[in-house]
C-alpha positions as CSV (number, residue, x, y, z in Angstrom):
1,M,0.0,0.0,0.0
2,V,2.8,2.4,0.9
3,V,4.7,1.5,-2.3
4,Y,1.5,2.0,-4.4
5,H,0.8,5.4,-2.9
6,F,4.5,6.4,-3.5
7,L,4.1,5.4,-7.2
8,F,0.8,7.3,-7.3
9,D,2.5,10.4,-6.0
10,M,5.3,10.1,-8.5
11,A,2.8,9.6,-11.3
12,F,0.3,12.3,-10.6
13,I,1.2,14.6,-7.7
14,V,4.9,15.3,-8.6
15,P,4.6,13.8,-12.1
16,T,7.6,12.0,-13.5
17,E,7.8,9.9,-16.6
18,W,9.3,6.9,-14.7
19,G,6.6,7.3,-12.0
20,R,3.8,7.1,-14.6
21,T,5.5,4.1,-16.3
22,A,6.0,2.3,-12.9
23,Y,2.4,3.0,-11.7
24,H,0.8,1.7,-14.9
25,A,3.1,-1.3,-15.0
26,N,1.9,-2.5,-11.6
27,D,-1.9,-2.8,-12.2
28,D,-1.9,-6.4,-11.1
29,I,0.0,-5.6,-7.9
30,I,-2.5,-2.8,-7.1
31,V,-5.4,-5.2,-7.3
32,F,-3.6,-7.7,-5.1
33,D,-2.8,-4.9,-2.7
34,T,-6.5,-3.9,-2.5
35,A,-7.7,-7.4,-2.2
36,S,-5.2,-8.4,0.6
37,F,-6.0,-5.2,2.5
38,I,-9.8,-5.9,2.5
39,L,-9.4,-9.6,3.2
40,L,-7.2,-9.0,6.2
41,A,-9.6,-6.3,7.5
42,G,-12.4,-8.8,7.3
43,I,-10.4,-11.4,9.1
44,S,-9.6,-8.9,11.8
45,C,-13.4,-8.6,12.6
46,A,-13.2,-11.9,14.4
47,F,-10.6,-10.5,16.9
48,S,-12.3,-7.1,17.5
49,R,-14.1,-6.3,20.8
50,S,-16.5,-4.0,19.0
51,N,-16.8,-3.8,15.3
52,L,-19.5,-1.2,15.5
53,K,-17.2,1.2,17.5
54,R,-14.2,0.4,15.3
55,G,-16.3,0.8,12.1
56,G,-17.8,4.1,13.3
57,R,-14.4,5.5,14.1
58,L,-13.0,4.5,10.7
59,L,-16.0,5.9,8.9
60,A,-15.4,9.3,10.6
61,I,-11.8,9.2,9.4
62,A,-13.0,8.2,5.9
63,M,-15.2,11.2,5.7
64,V,-12.3,13.5,6.7
65,F,-10.4,11.9,3.8
66,T,-13.3,12.8,1.5
67,I,-13.3,16.4,2.7
68,V,-9.6,16.9,2.4
69,T,-9.3,15.3,-1.0
70,A,-12.2,17.4,-2.2
71,F,-9.9,20.4,-1.7
72,V,-6.7,18.7,-3.0
73,F,-8.4,17.0,-6.0
74,P,-11.5,19.0,-7.0
75,G,-14.0,16.9,-8.8
76,E,-12.0,13.7,-8.1
77,A,-12.3,13.4,-4.3
78,I,-12.4,10.0,-2.5
79,Y,-16.1,9.5,-2.6
80,F,-16.1,5.8,-1.7
81,G,-12.6,4.6,-1.0
82,I,-11.1,1.6,0.8
83,L,-11.7,3.2,4.2
84,H,-15.4,3.8,3.4
85,L,-15.7,0.2,2.3
86,M,-14.0,-1.3,5.3
87,S,-15.8,0.9,7.8
88,T,-19.2,0.0,6.2
89,G,-18.2,-3.8,6.4
90,M,-17.3,-3.4,10.1
91,I,-20.5,-1.7,10.9
92,L,-22.7,-4.2,9.0
93,Y,-20.8,-7.1,10.5
94,G,-21.1,-5.6,14.0
95,A,-24.8,-4.8,13.7
96,F,-25.8,-8.2,12.3
97,D,-23.1,-10.3,14.0
98,G,-25.7,-12.7,15.5
99,Y,-27.3,-13.4,12.1
100,F,-23.9,-13.9,10.4
101,K,-22.9,-16.4,13.1
102,K,-26.0,-18.5,12.4
103,V,-24.8,-19.2,8.8
104,P,-21.8,-21.7,8.7
105,A,-18.6,-20.6,7.1
106,A,-18.8,-23.7,4.8
107,V,-21.8,-22.0,3.2
108,M,-21.0,-18.3,3.4
109,I,-17.4,-18.4,2.1
110,P,-18.4,-20.0,-1.2
111,V,-21.4,-17.7,-1.5
112,C,-19.2,-14.7,-0.9
113,S,-16.7,-16.0,-3.4
114,I,-19.3,-16.4,-6.1
115,I,-21.0,-13.0,-5.6
116,F,-17.6,-11.4,-5.6
117,T,-16.7,-13.0,-8.9
118,L,-20.0,-12.2,-10.5
119,T,-20.1,-8.6,-9.5
120,Y,-16.3,-7.8,-10.0
121,T,-17.2,-6.1,-13.4
122,I,-20.2,-4.2,-12.2
123,S,-18.4,-0.8,-12.5
124,K,-18.0,-1.7,-16.2
125,G,-21.7,-1.9,-16.6
126,F,-22.3,-5.6,-16.4
127,V,-22.3,-8.6,-14.0
128,G,-21.0,-12.1,-14.9
129,I,-17.7,-13.4,-16.1
130,K,-16.1,-11.5,-19.0
131,S,-16.2,-13.4,-22.3
132,L,-18.2,-16.3,-20.7
133,F,-21.5,-14.8,-19.8
134,E,-22.4,-11.1,-19.2
135,I,-25.6,-9.5,-18.1
136,D,-25.7,-5.7,-18.9
137,L,-27.1,-3.4,-16.2
138,P,-30.3,-1.5,-17.1
139,E,-29.6,2.0,-18.4
140,E,-31.9,3.4,-15.7
141,L,-29.4,2.3,-13.0
142,L,-26.6,4.1,-14.9
143,A,-28.5,7.4,-15.4
144,N,-26.9,9.6,-12.7
145,N,-24.2,7.8,-10.7
146,Q,-26.3,7.9,-7.5
147,L,-25.6,4.2,-6.9
148,Y,-21.9,4.7,-6.9
149,P,-21.4,3.2,-3.4
150,F,-22.6,-0.1,-5.0
151,G,-20.2,0.1,-8.0
152,V,-22.9,1.2,-10.4
153,I,-21.4,4.1,-12.3
154,K,-21.2,5.4,-15.9
155,G,-18.5,7.3,-17.7
156,G,-17.5,10.5,-16.2
157,F,-17.5,9.4,-12.5
158,M,-14.2,10.2,-10.9
159,S,-12.8,9.2,-7.5
160,V,-9.1,9.2,-6.5
161,D,-9.7,6.0,-4.6
162,Y,-12.8,3.9,-5.5
163,V,-13.6,0.7,-3.7
164,P,-17.4,0.1,-3.9
165,L,-19.5,-2.3,-1.9
166,L,-19.9,-4.5,-5.0
167,P,-17.8,-6.6,-5.3
168,W,-15.5,-5.8,-2.4
169,L,-18.0,-6.1,0.6
170,F,-18.2,-9.8,-0.2
171,L,-14.4,-10.2,0.0
172,F,-14.6,-8.5,3.4
173,L,-17.3,-10.7,4.6
174,G,-15.6,-13.8,3.3
175,G,-12.5,-12.6,5.3
176,A,-14.7,-12.2,8.4
177,Y,-15.8,-15.9,8.1
178,I,-12.2,-17.0,7.6
179,G,-11.3,-15.1,10.8
180,G,-14.0,-16.9,12.6
181,L,-12.5,-20.2,11.6
182,I,-9.1,-19.1,12.8
183,V,-10.6,-18.2,16.2
184,K,-12.4,-21.5,16.3
185,Y,-9.4,-23.6,15.5
186,R,-6.6,-21.3,16.9
187,E,-5.4,-24.0,19.3
188,K,-4.9,-26.4,16.4
189,L,-2.9,-24.2,14.1
190,P,0.7,-25.0,13.1
191,S,3.4,-23.7,15.5
192,F,4.7,-21.1,13.1
193,C,1.4,-19.2,13.5
194,Y,2.3,-18.4,17.0
195,A,5.9,-17.3,16.4
196,D,6.9,-13.6,16.5
197,P,10.1,-13.5,14.4
198,L,9.8,-9.8,13.4
199,P,8.5,-7.8,16.4
200,W,8.8,-4.6,14.5
201,L,6.4,-5.9,11.9
202,G,4.0,-6.9,14.5
203,F,4.2,-3.4,16.0
204,I,3.3,-1.9,12.6
205,G,0.5,-4.4,12.3
206,R,-1.0,-3.3,15.6
207,H,-0.9,0.3,14.5
208,T,-1.9,0.1,10.8
209,L,-4.5,2.9,11.0
210,I,-1.9,5.4,12.2
211,V,0.4,4.2,9.4
212,Y,-2.4,4.6,6.9
213,I,-3.2,8.2,8.0
214,L,0.4,9.4,8.3
215,H,2.2,7.7,5.5
216,Q,1.0,9.9,2.6
217,P,1.8,13.2,4.3
218,V,5.3,11.8,5.1
219,I,5.8,10.5,1.5
220,L,4.6,13.8,0.0
221,A,6.9,15.8,2.3
222,V,9.9,13.7,1.2
223,V,9.0,13.8,-2.4
224,Y,8.4,17.6,-2.5
225,A,11.7,18.1,-0.6
226,V,13.7,16.0,-3.0
227,D,11.9,17.6,-6.0
228,Y,12.8,21.1,-4.6
229,L,16.4,20.2,-4.0
230,M,16.7,18.8,-7.5
231,K,15.4,22.0,-9.0
232,L,17.8,24.0,-6.9
233,G,20.7,21.9,-8.3
234,K,19.8,22.6,-11.9
């Protein structure tokens, strides 16, 4: 995530040719980065004392990001980014925790996987599997982008970070069920699951929200400083 945002900055904030090339050459890594982030956030739900409280706090931070980016990127603010998605998932999971726990993981993980796969292309105007079977969305749904939180958008919609409920909520929920299995069988996991070979990495893992909030200002400060010094040297 930090590397991705560094490349984004070098491609669009302090634009460089190598930054744009590196950014566009890592599209697959960007998808993996997003997917792993959301999956781990879902897994973490099983270890939270209050997903409602955690989700509410994260949603407030997400809204601050929307307001700030509205000034920084007029017309392209973060309208429904990864923090909006994860906070919504936490709130939903916390609010309906009892109902979710009534459905076994053996049922929900495959269901979430199928829905995620079928709705992965919804922002492109259809559901299904590309080149296998595709169902176009009705034009009425695409009329004004009001359903953008669900991934239903048309050309012209812009968001610096866009991670809609469809398909990503179902990856999050699948992660929550995986987390439940980890908790259920945690005493039977392989010994390496309990090792702590990199304490500093564990520390970062326990403070990921702080890292997420602060890493971009730090990267931008360094990038702008280097850019300024390089211009002075010319």
